C-alpha positions in Angstrom: 0.1 0.0 0.0 2.7 2.4 1.0 4.6 1.7 -2.3 1.6 2.4 -4.3 1.0 5.6 -2.5 4.6 6.8 -3.2 4.5 5.8 -6.5 0.9 7.7 -7.3 2.5 11.0 -5.6 6.0 10.4 -7.6 3.8 10.4 -10.7 2.2 13.6 -10.2 5.7 15.2 -9.7 6.6 17.6 -12.6 9.6 16.4 -15.0 10.3 19.7 -16.5 12.3 22.8 -16.1 11.6 26.3 -16.3 11.5 27.9 -19.9 11.9 31.9 -20.4 8.9 33.6 -21.1 9.0 36.2 -24.1 9.7 39.5 -22.9 7.2 42.3 -23.6 7.0 44.0 -26.9 8.5 47.4 -27.3 5.9 50.3 -26.3 5.5 51.3 -30.1 4.7 47.7 -31.2 1.0 47.4 -32.4 -0.7 44.7 -30.2 -4.2 43.6 -29.9 -5.6 45.0 -26.6 -6.6 42.2 -23.8 -8.9 42.4 -20.9 -8.2 43.5 -18.3 -5.1 46.1 -18.9 -2.8 46.7 -16.2 -1.6 50.3 -16.0 1.5 51.1 -17.6 5.0 51.0 -15.8 7.6 53.7 -16.3 9.5 51.9 -19.1 10.1 51.3 -22.3 8.2 48.2 -22.5 4.2 47.5 -22.4 3.2 46.3 -19.6 1.9 43.1 -18.4 -1.9 42.4 -18.4 -4.3 40.5 -16.5 -6.6 38.4 -18.9 -10.4 37.9 -18.1 -9.2 34.0 -18.6 -6.0 32.0 -18.1 -2.9 33.7 -18.6 -1.5 32.4 -22.5 2.0 32.8 -21.5 3.3 29.1 -21.5 4.6 27.8 -24.5 7.1 24.8 -24.2 8.9 23.9 -21.2 12.3 22.7 -21.7 13.4 19.2 -20.6 17.0 20.1 -19.7 17.3 17.6 -17.4 16.9 14.9 -19.9 20.7 15.1 -20.9 21.8 14.4 -17.7 19.3 11.9 -16.8 20.1 9.9 -20.1 23.7 10.0 -19.0 22.8 8.5 -15.9 20.8 6.0 -17.7 18.1 5.6 -14.8 14.7 6.5 -14.2 15.1 9.3 -11.2 12.1 10.8 -9.4 11.2 13.8 -11.7 11.6 16.4 -9.2 15.2 15.6 -9.1 14.9 18.9 -11.4 11.8 20.7 -11.0 12.2 22.0 -7.2 8.2 22.4 -7.2 6.9 19.5 -4.9 3.5 18.2 -5.8 1.4 19.3 -2.6 1.7 22.4 -4.2 0.1 21.5 -7.4 -3.9 21.0 -8.7 -5.5 22.6 -5.7 -9.2 22.3 -6.4 -11.3 25.1 -7.4 -15.0 26.2 -8.4 -17.1 23.2 -9.0 -14.5 20.8 -7.6 -14.4 22.5 -4.1 -18.6 22.5 -4.0 -18.5 18.5 -5.3 -16.1 17.7 -2.7 -17.9 19.2 0.1 -21.4 18.9 -1.1 -23.0 22.1 -0.9 -25.2 23.4 -3.4 -25.5 27.1 -5.0 -27.9 28.3 -2.3 -25.3 27.5 0.5 -23.0 29.3 -1.5 -24.8 32.6 -1.8 -25.3 32.6 2.0 -21.8 32.7 2.7 -19.9 35.9 3.7 -17.6 37.4 0.9 -13.8 37.4 1.9 -10.7 38.9 0.1 -7.0 38.1 0.4 -4.9 41.1 -0.4 -1.1 40.5 -1.1 0.9 43.3 0.0 1.6 45.6 -3.2 4.4 47.5 -4.6 3.8 51.0 -6.1 5.8 53.0 -8.8 6.3 56.5 -9.6 5.3 57.6 -13.1 4.9 60.8 -15.0 1.2 61.0 -13.8 2.2 60.1 -10.1 2.1 57.1 -8.0 0.4 53.8 -9.5 -0.2 50.9 -7.2 -0.3 47.2 -8.3 -3.3 46.0 -6.3 -3.7 42.1 -6.5 -5.1 39.2 -4.5 -8.3 36.9 -4.7 -12.1 37.2 -3.9 -13.4 34.1 -2.5 -16.1 32.6 -0.2 -15.0 30.1 2.5 -17.5 27.4 3.3 -18.4 26.1 6.9 -16.6 22.6 6.7 -17.5 19.6 9.6 -14.3 18.9 11.2 -14.6 15.1 10.3 -14.8 16.4 7.0 -12.0 18.8 7.0 -9.8 16.0 8.9 -10.2 14.1 5.8 -9.4 16.5 3.2 -6.4 17.6 5.5 -5.2 13.7 5.6 -5.0 14.0 1.6 -1.7 16.2 2.2 -0.2 14.2 4.7 2.9 11.5 4.1 2.7 8.6 7.0 0.5 10.2 9.4 -2.8 11.7 10.1 -4.7 14.5 11.6 -5.6 12.4 14.4 -2.0 11.5 15.3 -0.8 15.3 15.5 -0.2 17.3 18.3 -3.2 19.8 18.9 -1.4 22.8 17.6 -0.2 20.8 14.4 -3.8 19.5 13.9 -5.5 23.1 14.0 -2.7 24.3 11.6 -3.3 21.5 9.0 -7.1 21.9 9.3 -6.8 25.7 9.1 -4.5 25.2 5.9 -6.7 22.7 4.4 -9.9 25.3 4.9 -7.7 27.6 2.9 -7.3 25.2 0.0 -11.2 24.4 -0.1 -12.4 27.7 -1.0 -14.8 29.3 -3.6 -13.7 31.6 -5.9 -15.8 34.7 -7.0 -15.5 36.0 -10.5 -17.0 39.0 -11.8 -17.0 41.3 -9.1 -16.1 44.5 -8.4 -13.2 45.4 -5.9 -12.6 48.4 -3.6 -9.8 49.4 -1.7 -9.4 52.0 1.0 -5.9 53.4 1.6 -4.2 55.2 4.7 -0.8 55.8 6.1 0.9 52.6 7.2 1.9 52.5 10.5 4.0 49.5 10.7 4.6 46.0 9.1 7.5 43.7 9.7 9.9 42.7 12.2 13.5 44.5 11.9 14.0 45.9 15.3 13.3 49.3 13.5 10.4 51.6 14.6 8.0 50.6 12.0 9.2 47.1 11.4 11.6 48.3 8.6 11.1 48.4 4.8 9.6 51.5 4.8 8.4 54.7 6.4 4.9 56.0 7.3 3.7 59.0 5.0 1.6 62.2 6.4 -1.1 61.3 3.9 -2.4 59.0 1.3 -6.0 58.5 2.8 -8.7 57.7 -0.3 -10.4 54.9 -1.7 -10.2 53.5 -5.0 -12.4 51.1 -7.3 -10.3 48.5 -9.3 -10.8 49.4 -12.9 -11.8 45.5 -13.6 -13.7 42.9 -11.8 -12.3 39.8 -10.7 -11.5 37.1 -13.3 -13.0 33.4 -13.6 -10.6 32.5 -10.8 -11.5 35.0 -8.9 -8.2 36.9 -9.3 -7.8 40.9 -9.6 -4.3 42.4 -10.3 -4.2 45.8 -11.6 -2.1 49.1 -11.8 -3.7 52.0 -10.4 -2.9 55.6 -10.2 -3.9 56.7 -6.6 -3.7 60.3 -5.5 -0.5 61.8 -4.0 -1.8 64.2 -1.5 0.5 63.8 1.4 2.7 61.4 -0.3 6.5 62.3 -1.1 7.3 62.1 -5.0 8.7 58.9 -6.1 11.6 60.5 -8.0 12.4 63.2 -5.1 13.0 60.7 -2.2 14.6 57.6 -1.3 12.3 56.6 1.1 9.7 53.8 0.5 6.4 54.7 1.7 3.9 52.4 3.6 0.1 52.5 3.1 -2.7 50.2 4.7 -4.5 48.5 2.7 -8.2 47.4 3.4 -10.9 45.9 1.0 -13.9 47.6 1.2 -17.0 45.5 2.8 -14.8 42.7 4.6 -12.4 42.7 7.4 -10.2 39.9 5.5 -8.6 42.1 3.0 -5.8 43.9 5.0 -2.4 44.5 3.6 0.4 47.0 3.6 1.2 48.5 0.3 5.0 49.8 -0.4 5.6 52.8 -2.5 9.1 52.5 -3.9 11.2 55.2 -5.6 12.5 55.7 -9.1 16.0 54.5 -7.9 17.6 52.5 -5.2 18.0 48.8 -4.2 15.3 46.2 -4.1 15.9 42.8 -2.7 13.8 40.1 -4.3 13.9 37.0 -1.9 12.6 33.4 -2.0 11.2 32.0 1.3 11.4 28.3 1.4 14.5 26.9 2.5 16.3 30.4 2.6 14.2 32.4 5.0 12.2 29.4 6.6 13.0 25.7 6.9 10.9 23.6 4.3 12.8 20.9 3.4 10.9 20.6 -0.5 13.3 18.3 -1.5 12.1 15.7 1.2 8.3 15.5 0.6 7.7 13.9 3.9 9.1 16.9 5.8 8.4 19.1 3.4 4.5 18.4 3.8 4.8 18.4 7.6 6.9 21.7 7.7 4.0 23.3 5.6 1.0 22.0 6.7 1.4 20.6 10.3 4.2 22.6 11.9 5.0 26.2 12.9 6.9 28.1 10.4 10.6 27.9 11.6 13.4 30.6 10.6 16.5 29.1 8.9 19.3 29.7 11.3 19.9 33.4 11.7 18.9 34.9 8.5 16.6 37.2 10.3 19.8 39.2 11.3 21.0 39.5 7.8 17.8 41.1 6.8 17.3 43.0 9.7 21.0 44.4 9.1 20.2 45.0 5.6 17.5 47.3 6.4 18.8 49.4 8.9 22.1 49.9 6.8 21.0 50.3 3.3 18.7 53.6 2.8 15.7 53.0 1.0 15.9 49.4 0.4 13.0 47.4 -0.7 12.0 44.1 0.3 10.2 42.2 -2.4 8.9 38.8 -1.3 8.3 36.1 -4.2 7.1 32.6 -3.5 5.7 30.4 -6.1 3.2 28.8 -3.6 -0.5 29.1 -4.7 -1.7 32.2 -3.3 -4.9 30.3 -1.4 -2.2 29.4 1.3 -0.1 32.4 1.4 -1.5 34.0 4.6 0.8 31.5 6.7 3.9 33.0 4.4 2.8 36.7 5.3 2.2 36.3 8.8 5.8 34.5 9.2 7.6 37.4 7.4 5.9 40.2 9.1 6.8 38.7 12.4 10.1 37.7 11.5 11.6 39.8 8.4 11.6 43.4 7.7 8.3 44.7 6.0 8.1 44.6 2.1 5.6 43.7 -0.9 4.7 40.2 -2.2 4.2 37.9 -5.0 2.5 34.8 -5.0 1.0 32.3 -7.6 -2.2 33.3 -8.6 -4.7 30.6 -9.4 -4.6 31.7 -13.3 -1.2 29.9 -12.7 -2.0 26.5 -11.2 -0.6 23.7 -14.0 2.7 22.3 -13.5 3.8 24.2 -16.6 2.4 27.3 -15.3 4.2 26.8 -11.7 7.5 26.2 -13.6 7.3 29.6 -15.5 5.4 31.8 -12.8 8.5 33.0 -11.2 10.2 34.3 -14.4 6.7 36.1 -15.2 6.9 38.1 -11.9 10.4 38.6 -12.0 9.8 40.5 -15.4 6.6 42.3 -13.9 8.9 44.2 -11.1 12.4 44.4 -12.9 9.9 46.3 -16.2 8.2 48.5 -13.4 11.6 49.6 -11.8 13.7 50.2 -14.9 16.3 52.4 -12.9 16.6 50.3 -9.7 19.0 47.8 -8.8 18.1 44.3 -7.8 19.5 41.9 -5.2 18.0 38.2 -5.7 18.2 35.7 -2.9 17.2 32.0 -3.0 18.6 28.6 -2.6 19.7 26.0 -5.1 16.8 23.7 -4.8 14.4 25.6 -7.4 15.4 24.6 -10.9 13.6 27.7 -12.0 15.6 30.0 -9.7 18.8 28.4 -11.3 17.9 29.1 -14.4 15.5 32.6 -14.0 18.3 34.4 -12.0 21.2 34.1 -14.3 18.4 35.0 -17.3 17.4 38.3 -15.5 21.0 39.5 -15.2 21.3 38.6 -19.2 17.7 40.0 -20.2 18.4 43.3 -17.9 21.6 44.2 -18.2 23.3 46.4 -15.4 20.0 45.8 -13.4 20.9 42.8 -11.3 23.3 43.8 -8.2 23.9 40.3 -6.8 22.9 37.1 -7.1 23.0 35.1 -3.6 22.2 31.5 -3.3 22.1 29.1 -0.4 23.8 25.8 -1.3 21.0 23.6 0.2 22.9 20.1 -1.3 26.0 21.6 0.6 24.4 22.5 3.4 21.6 19.6 4.4 22.5 16.2 3.8 18.5 15.3 3.1 19.1 17.0 -0.4 20.1 14.4 -2.6 19.1 16.5 -5.7 21.4 18.1 -8.2 21.4 21.6 -9.5 22.5 23.1 -12.6 24.7 26.2 -12.7 25.1 26.4 -16.5 23.4 29.4 -16.8 25.9 31.4 -14.8 28.8 30.3 -17.6 28.4 33.8 -18.6 27.9 35.9 -15.9 30.7 38.2 -14.1 32.0 35.7 -11.5 31.7 38.8 -8.9 28.0 39.1 -9.3 27.0 35.5 -7.7 27.9 33.5 -4.8 26.7 30.4 -3.8 26.6 30.4 0.0 26.4 28.1 3.2 25.4 29.6 6.1 23.5 33.2 6.8 26.7 34.5 8.4 28.2 34.1 5.0 26.5 37.3 4.1 27.1 39.4 7.0 30.2 41.6 6.0 29.2 41.8 2.4 28.2 45.8 1.1 25.6 44.5 -1.5 24.6 48.3 -1.9 27.9 48.9 -3.4 27.9 46.0 -5.7 30.1 43.5 -3.2 28.8 39.8 -3.8 31.5 37.3 -2.7 32.8 36.6 0.2 36.4 35.4 -0.3 36.4 33.2 2.4 33.4 31.0 1.1 34.6 28.1 -1.4 33.1 28.6 -5.1 33.1 25.7 -7.0 31.3 26.2 -10.4 31.6 23.9 -13.1 28.6 25.4 -15.1 26.9 22.0 -15.2 25.0 19.6 -12.9 26.3 19.8 -9.4 25.8 18.3 -6.2 25.2 15.1 -7.2 26.3 12.1 -4.9 30.1 11.0 -4.5 31.3 14.4 -5.6 30.4 14.5 -9.0 30.0 17.2 -10.8 28.9 17.9 -14.6 30.2 20.7 -16.9 33.3 22.0 -17.9 33.8 25.0 -15.8 36.8 25.9 -13.7 36.7 24.1 -10.3 38.8 25.3 -7.1 38.3 21.7 -5.6 41.3 19.6 -5.6 39.4 16.8 -7.4 36.0 16.6 -9.5 35.7 12.6 -10.1 34.3 11.3 -13.4 30.9 10.2 -13.8 31.0 6.3 -14.1 28.5 4.1 -14.4 28.7 2.6 -11.2 28.7 5.8 -9.6 25.6 6.6 -11.4 24.0 3.5 -10.1 25.2 4.5 -6.5 23.8 7.7 -6.9 20.3 6.6 -8.0 20.6 4.5 -4.8 21.2 7.2 -2.6 18.3 9.3 -4.0 16.0 6.4 -3.7 16.9 5.8 0.2 16.9 9.5 0.7 13.0 9.7 -0.4 12.4 6.7 1.9 11.1 4.7 -1.4 
């Protein structure tokens, strides 16, 4: 039975790596208008657009892992390459939720409407401040605890809700309830704004990541109704009364965001100046301990355990918040938006305040999951063409390993540093390789693979110092982190030896991987 269950889970895991998304056409290109349209950002590119139906941005997903797997001559589980666990895929929506819960339209109509506001960012244009409001409108059914337990057990391996400690069981139920919601389409969204006094935890007054303006009070009606998945995503021009102009200040300004008609849609918006430094950070396995590369642990750490910071990483971020004038933090996770409340709560209690990006419901299948990071990265880079960016993540995500170096190539001069935790080197539970070929043509002083947060302590990232000379770098520009010290690629290695990949080593590596999965 256990073998069958693992086979089923593994069969659903993606066997693909990320592919690049075509950049937007120049501003003078003629394009067919799509609905709804996102307000332009101050750049020479057309802004990205939110469509009424599924975004058609996915073309072919590359299968770069095929080369290394064919060399190994083995059927290694597919998420060796993907870095996207199955429990983040295929959440039910709409009629599937109603069917799972056995509820009818009349029962749905009686439920209160709720709003998830994702903390937005704003940019300065010739017309003033634009804010990208995005989130989801939904209804949350009342689910009996016994039914909720049955649904929660779907996401747990080798355990069940009744075997968890009370706090863990409550978290599993709450998270499952957030998954089984009913998205509301074609609804108007109205936002109330006021000065934001605090958000985040950096040890600074207000929590870091921004300052409180003297004004900004206003009400904004979004220009488009929600999509069929309940999503809204629009840049909207706001009134600048009591706000500093973005081209004459270095301060990031905070505004509190409240959705009209509900007490659930609260967030903080960050008005980010034209110039300055933005730190774009992944969350899983870089800011918190997740262990995505170990399915059982990843599930428990996401569904049934309190979020735990990774070592002293909050100290690093707090130092950046205090020491870099006007720094903007942007937290980007490809976790589905339904279950990101825990992420936002954790970040604001542990790290400096900042804007967020998550995976909208429009990006719900495996192909979309593997392309959403690049899509969101492009959106923020195009929004701030004069800002510099520091990109922070870990090596367990193949989309990071491809997208981060591509951003440095696609947006010359904007990527200040790429800082990646080497999970393979620092966690013996990560048995899977990572691909460094995308870094081959980058300046080697612009990126670093590090082991512990202290490796970042004395870096002057604001001045472009990205490398700690005491941290050993061994980048071969191929697949690395294979068992037995095996590395593929032809890059220069500073290691004493790099073993050749033999048939016996490949077989041994496969055995270690299978053992590590507990199969």
